N, C-alpha and C positions, 0 to 999 in steps of 0.2 A: 503473172500479166506484168509488162514491163510499164512504168511510169506514164511513159511516154506515147503511150497510145492513144489516137485522138479521142475528141469528144469527152472529154473528163466530164465536164457537164453533165451529158447526158447520162451518161452511164453511174454519174453519181447520184441522178434524179432519179433511176431505176434502181437500184440499190436499195435508195431509201424506200421506194414506194413496197420493195419485195417485201423486204423488213419490216416496215408498220405493217402491212396487212399479216405477215405471218407472225411476230411477236406482238404487234401493239407499240404504238407513237411512243408511250413513257419510256419503254423496255429495252428502245432502240438506241443506241450511243452513236455519237458521231461517230468515235472509230469503227463501230462495226460496219456503219456505211461505206466508210473510207474502204476498210478492209474488203468489203463484199465487192466495191469496184475496182479495184485491185490499185489504190491510192491510198497515199497518208494525209493525216489530219489535216496537215498544213496543207495539201489540196484544195481540200475541203473547206476551210477556212476561206482560202482566196477567193473562193468560188459564192459561197454562200456566208450568211451572217452567223447562220443559226441552223438546228437540222427542219425548222418547221420549213426556212425559207426552200430549201430542198422539196417540201412538196406546194409551195406557192410561188415557186420562179416564173410561174407564164402571164403573172397578171401584168407584168411591161407589155407585153407583147398584145393581149389581151386591151389593154388601156389604148395603146396605139393604133389597134386597126379601129375601135368605138372614135375615136375622138379625130382620126383621117377622115371615115366614113360621115361624120355627122358635118364636118366641115367639108367634102366636097359636095353637098347635096345642098337644093333649094328647094325640097319639100316640106312643108309644114310640120311644126317642130315635133310633135308625136311621131309623125311617119318617119322623120328623119334618124327616131332613136329608134325606133321599130326596125329599119332599115340596116341600121348600123349593130345591132343587135343579130338579125339575121346572117351579117355580112359575117361575124364573128361566128357563129354558128357554121356555116360553110365553110372556113377559112381555119379556123380552128380544133373546133370540134367534128367533125364528120370521117366518121368510119373510126370513133374512138369510145367510143359506148361502153363498151365491157371496162375501159383505164377510165372512166370519168364513175363508173360506176365503184370502181372499186376507190380512187380516191372520195367519192361523196361516203362510202364506208367506214374509211378511217377518220376523215374528220368529225364527221357524224359521234364517233366514240370517244371523242377528246372535246372536253370543255375547254379545253386551251385554242384549239383547232375551232373547234365553232368561233370562239371570239375571233380571232386571226380572220376567219373565212367575215364574217361581219364587216372589220375593219377594213380589209382589200376591198370588197365590195360598196363600202363606203365609200373609199377613193376612188374606183372608177366612177359612181356617180356621181363625183365631184366633176372627176375630168369633164366627161359629159355637159356636165350645166356649165361649165368656163366653156368649151367647146360652142355651146351655143349662144352662151351671150357675146361670144366673139363675131358670130353670123349676127350680133343686133339685135337680139330677144332680151326682152325684161328681165328681170330676175325673176319672177313668179312664174311667168309662160316658160322659162329656162327648165324649173327646177317641178313644175306640172311634167312639163313632157319627159324628163329627165325622170322621174319618179314610176310616171306613169309605163312609161316603156321599160323601164328595170322591172316592173311588178311584171309586167306580161313577159320578160325572160325566165325572172324566177318560177312561175308558174309551168310555164313550157319546158323550163328543165326540169321541174320535178316529175312532171308527165312522161319527160322523156327519159331518165333513168327509173323510172317504174318495173318493176322486173315484167311486167307484161306488154310493152310499150316496140310496137313497132314501126312507127314513125321517125323520123329523121326532126333532129333539132329545129330547123328552119321552117317546116312546116308546121311544126308543133307553135311555134313564133308566128307564123302568119295566121293560126287556128284563134290562138289566144287571143291578138290585138283585134280580130273580126270577133271575137266573142267581149272583150272590154269597147269597141264600139258600139255595139250592141247596147249592152249594158248603161251605157250613156247618154246611147242618143233614146233610146225607148220612150214612148209615152209613158206616164207611169197608170198602171190600171188601178180602178176604182172600184 
């Protein structure tokens, strides 16, 4: 395979995912990934800081969509965050369930990757909070809306990647948001 074929980044990401699934994250080297993609290590390092980034490279796009969606709405804070996660579900995750399940199983198999996932998730939440603050919200309201919306997304995502799931992620986000609204507004039974 010639080095100048298009989409080096995409080829490296696909090669990394395949190799992580086949061999495991720890057993796969950057050289293995580059070779599988038909490229050299220099090209890999020009595009990614390390092999973990080949698995997490989409977080920049995810953050961009979330922040833009929050900035463009005048909905109530929680509703704005839920709508932003719904847009992510529709723009980035639709028709990618099997790929997402594979990525999730790779991350679940490595404490290092789990830690990286938590840090990336925290950075996304911080970016959403900043976007809400830029819309004029006080810090507490922005944090509560972000964390509540992120919780909705995490629960919906877990349901979506479950082996027996057949709903869309966007529909599950709506379902879980409704559940949270019910939990937080229902009168307490005595």
